[in-house]
SEPADREN-709047 format. One line per 4 residues: number of its first residue (from 1); their letters; for each residue x, y, z of C-alpha. Coordinates in pm, whole numbers, plus 50000, padded with zeros to 5 digits. Example, Ala and Ser with C-alpha at 12.3 -4.5 7.8 and 13.67 -1.06 7.14 Angstrom:
BEGIN
1	as	51230 49550 50780 ~ 51367 49894 50714 .
***
This chain:
BEGIN
1	mgwk	52429 51731 53993 ~ 52469 51353 54016 ~ 52120 51271 53885 ~ 52166 51504 53585 .
5	alvl	52485 51322 53491 ~ 52302 50990 53522 ~ 52019 51110 53292 ~ 52274 51237 53041 .
9	fvll	52459 50905 53053 ~ 52139 50707 52994 ~ 52043 50930 52702 ~ 52385 50901 52541 .
13	asgp	52412 50528 52603 ~ 52075 50461 52437 ~ 52217 50569 52099 ~ 52105 50826 51846 .
17	arav	51744 50933 51830 ~ 51540 50744 51573 ~ 51266 50880 51353 ~ 50919 50758 51433 .
21	ttap	50779 50558 51143 ~ 50424 50457 51081 ~ 50333 50090 51079 ~ 50225 49942 50747 .
25	vivt	49852 49959 50678 ~ 49604 49792 50446 ~ 49457 50023 50183 ~ 49129 49885 50046 .
29	vtid	49012 49923 49686 ~ 48665 49797 49599 ~ 48564 49657 49263 ~ 48194 49702 49194 .
33	qvaf	47989 49715 48873 ~ 48300 49649 48659 ~ 48496 49944 48801 ~ 48763 50020 49057 .
37	tqks	48559 50249 49283 ~ 48868 50437 49406 ~ 49035 50577 49092 ~ 49341 50686 49291 .
41	vtah	49474 50588 49634 ~ 49784 50695 49824 ~ 49992 50452 50027 ~ 50343 50411 50168 .
45	vgdt	50616 50164 50081 ~ 50543 49854 50290 ~ 50166 49910 50291 ~ 49932 49649 50146 .
49	iewt	49675 49717 49876 ~ 49372 49490 49912 ~ 49119 49465 49631 ~ 48771 49343 49720 .
53	nrdv	48576 49212 49420 ~ 48202 49261 49474 ~ 48120 49162 49116 ~ 48001 48820 48999 .
57	idht	48285 48804 48745 ~ 48662 48777 48784 ~ 48899 49072 48747 ~ 49272 49143 48765 .
61	atak	49481 49427 48898 ~ 49765 49447 48648 ~ 50033 49715 48687 ~ 50129 49881 48360 .
65	ngef	50493 49887 48478 ~ 50490 49510 48549 ~ 50519 49550 48926 ~ 50221 49322 48998 .
69	dvei	49954 49116 48823 ~ 49690 48984 49059 ~ 49387 48766 48986 ~ 49080 48871 49187 .
73	pagk	48806 48607 49160 ~ 48439 48702 49187 ~ 48341 48768 49548 ~ 48702 48734 49672 .
77	karv	48995 48953 49780 ~ 49357 48980 49671 ~ 49657 49166 49815 ~ 49988 49317 49711 .
81	vlkk	50259 49468 49933 ~ 50406 49787 49787 ~ 50783 49765 49744 ~ 50901 50106 49616 .
85	pgei	50786 50466 49582 ~ 50631 50595 49263 ~ 50305 50611 49076 ~ 50159 50279 48961 .
89	eyyc	49887 50283 48699 ~ 49695 49957 48674 ~ 49402 49801 48490 ~ 49197 49483 48459 .
93	qyhp	49322 49252 48184 ~ 48968 49124 48123 ~ 48813 49472 48117 ~ 49083 49721 48000 .
97	nmta	48849 50015 48055 ~ 48886 49951 48430 ~ 49181 50168 48528 ~ 49316 50325 48847 .
101	kivv	49642 50427 49012 ~ 49833 50400 49335 ~ 50063 50681 49451 ~ 50332 50520 49667 .
105	tkpn	50540 50740 49897 ~ 50823 50668 50139 ~ 50704 50619 50498 ~ 50752 50905 50745 .
***
């Protein structure tokens, strides 16, 4: 019975159980032929959205709610870390017909 008490002591001394959370990830959105190729992506708070511009012209990723406004030069990448849950619709300021959205959820 001594070893069972020791195991119980170690378990209790280690504190309450903690939920397992997923590590932040990078969610990639490609820009090609004047369009966001992924019209909708899902990510978690803390994840990074990375836009890759394959066009020969500059673009932006501008959130309609003002949460971010990122310049994405031709042939380059840009990133934003997601801060809060919700649905973010965004567009390119230079080409307003380029639209997409990000659905941001709380991590597990």
